[in-house]
C-alpha positions as CSV (number, residue, x, y, z in Angstrom):
1,F,0.0,0.0,0.0
2,G,1.3,3.5,-0.9
3,Q,4.4,2.3,-2.8
4,C,4.2,5.3,-5.1
5,R,3.0,7.9,-2.6
6,N,5.1,11.1,-2.8
7,R,7.8,9.4,-4.8
8,R,9.8,10.6,-7.7
9,I,10.4,7.8,-10.2
10,T,12.3,8.0,-13.5
11,M,12.2,4.9,-15.6
12,T,12.5,3.5,-19.1
13,P,9.3,1.5,-19.7
14,G,8.9,-1.5,-21.9
15,Q,6.3,-2.0,-24.6
16,G,2.8,-2.0,-23.2
17,F,3.7,-0.3,-19.9
18,K,0.8,0.1,-17.4
19,L,0.4,2.2,-14.3
20,E,-2.1,0.9,-11.8
21,C,-3.2,3.0,-8.9
22,N,-5.9,0.8,-7.4
23,M,-5.9,1.7,-3.7
24,M,-7.0,5.0,-2.2
25,R,-4.2,7.5,-2.0
26,Q,-1.6,4.9,-3.2
27,C,-0.2,7.3,-5.8
28,D,-0.7,10.7,-4.1
29,G,2.0,13.1,-5.1
30,L,3.7,10.6,-7.5
31,A,6.1,12.3,-10.0
32,L,6.6,9.7,-12.7
33,T,9.0,10.4,-15.6
34,L,8.9,7.9,-18.4
35,N,11.9,8.1,-20.8
36,I,10.5,6.2,-23.7
37,G,12.8,4.7,-26.3
38,V,14.3,1.3,-26.7
39,D,12.4,-1.5,-24.9
40,P,14.7,-2.6,-22.0
41,Q,13.1,-6.1,-22.1
42,N,13.4,-6.6,-25.8
43,F,16.6,-4.6,-26.7
44,G,16.7,-3.3,-30.2
45,N,13.0,-2.7,-30.5
46,Q,11.5,0.7,-30.0
47,V,8.6,1.3,-27.6
48,N,5.6,2.9,-29.4
49,E,2.8,2.0,-27.0
50,I,2.0,2.7,-23.4
51,N,-1.1,0.7,-22.6
52,D,-2.9,2.4,-19.7
53,F,-2.7,4.7,-16.7
54,N,-5.4,3.4,-14.4
55,F,-6.8,5.3,-11.4
56,D,-9.4,3.1,-9.8
57,A,-9.4,4.9,-6.4
58,P,-9.0,8.6,-5.3
59,Q,-5.5,10.0,-5.9
60,N,-4.2,13.6,-5.7
61,G,-1.4,15.4,-7.4
62,V,-0.1,12.7,-9.7
63,Q,2.4,14.1,-12.3
64,I,3.4,12.1,-15.3
65,T,6.0,13.3,-17.8
66,M,6.7,11.4,-21.0
67,N,9.9,12.0,-22.9
68,N,10.4,10.4,-26.3
69,M,14.1,9.4,-26.5
70,M,13.6,8.4,-30.2
71,P,12.2,11.6,-31.8
72,G,10.1,10.9,-34.9
73,Q,8.7,7.7,-33.4
74,N,5.1,8.2,-32.4
75,I,4.2,7.1,-28.9
76,E,0.6,6.0,-28.4
77,V,-1.0,6.2,-24.9
78,N,-4.1,4.0,-25.1
79,N,-6.1,5.1,-22.1
80,I,-6.0,7.3,-19.1
81,N,-8.8,5.9,-16.9
82,C,-10.2,8.0,-14.0
83,K,-12.9,5.7,-12.7
84,V,-14.2,7.2,-9.5
85,F,-14.8,10.6,-7.9
86,G,-11.4,12.2,-7.2
87,A,-9.4,9.5,-9.1
88,C,-7.4,12.0,-11.1
89,Q,-7.7,15.1,-8.8
90,N,-5.0,17.7,-9.7
91,M,-3.3,15.3,-12.1
92,V,-0.8,16.7,-14.6
93,I,0.3,14.9,-17.8
94,K,3.2,16.5,-19.7
95,A,4.3,15.6,-23.1
96,G,8.0,16.2,-22.7
97,F,11.0,16.4,-25.1
98,G,10.3,15.0,-28.5
99,V,6.9,13.5,-27.7
100,E,4.5,13.0,-30.5
101,L,1.4,11.6,-28.8
102,H,-1.8,10.8,-30.8
103,E,-5.2,9.3,-30.0
104,I,-5.0,9.6,-26.2
105,N,-8.2,8.4,-24.7
106,V,-8.9,10.2,-21.4
107,K,-11.9,8.7,-19.6
108,C,-13.4,10.6,-16.7
109,E,-16.0,8.0,-15.9
110,M,-17.8,9.8,-13.1
111,P,-18.5,13.5,-12.3
112,G,-15.6,14.8,-10.2
113,A,-13.2,12.1,-11.4
114,C,-10.9,14.6,-13.1
115,T,-11.3,17.7,-10.9
116,G,-8.3,20.0,-11.4
117,C,-6.8,18.0,-14.3
């Protein structure tokens, strides 16, 4: 519980990366930086898809920055799911250096799920 709360995490995600914040306040204050480029689990292949950012319980102040380390390669984020009231409160998503994002599906499934986004 709370593994990501108030943490600053920088990582190189693999193809199909998912963020799951399923418990209340588990990801409060998370500052996640994704340096997207070569798949660390399948070296030589470029990452072009981030599956989902799922917020199934109330969270506050999540910040996600995505940096494209392979400019010119489109990065697709399939879904940002904000499922309950307060799930994505004050969330900030930044398309950082060289990011070319297309077809982002942001789903605020209940009134108040995305307050302050």
